[in-house]
N, C-alpha and C positions, 0 to 999 in steps of 0.2 A: 739414819738419813731422814730428814723431814719431808713432808709431802707438799711443800709449797711450790715446787717447780715441776712443770708438766714433763720436762725432758727426762726426769728420773723415773717416771711411771709408764709402764707399758702393759697391755693386756697380758695376763698370766703372772703379774707381779704379786707377791704375797704382801699384804699391808694390814695395818690397823686403822680403822676409820672411826669417826665419831658421827653418829646419826643426829639429825636435827633435834629429835626429842630428848637426846642424851647430852646436849650441850651444857645444860646446867649442872648435871652430875659428873660429867667427864668420863662416862662409861665408854669403853672402846670395844669395837667388834672386829674380829680377825676374819680375813677372807682373801680371795683371789680376784684381782681386777678383771672384769669382763669388758666394760666400756668406760672411756674417759668422757665425762660430761662437760667439763670446763674447757672452753675454747681458748682462753688466754694462756700465755706461757707461764705465768705465775699467779698465785692468789694468796693473800696474807693469811687466810683462814684454812688453807689447804685446797688441793685440787679435788673437785667433786667427781666421784666415780660410782659406777654400779658394779657390785660384786657378782660373782657367778651364781650366787643364790638369790639375786634380785634386790638385795638391800642397797640403798643409796646413802652415801655420806661423804664427808670430806676426809681426805687422807691425813692422818695424824703422824704416822710413822711407817716407813718402808722397812719390811723385815728382810733379813738375809736369805 
């Protein structure tokens, strides 16, 4: 499942995110969502979240 829709993402969801500095390389970071930072219901580049370890990025993929 992709991370473009806010309804699919809840705190505690395991996700892969792409950080701002990794957008050119495409490097993904795995973690658990702590906060959802995007207010709109969808975003073409992915919903922006803060992980439990404090890293901020856009959700690339939602893990099962």
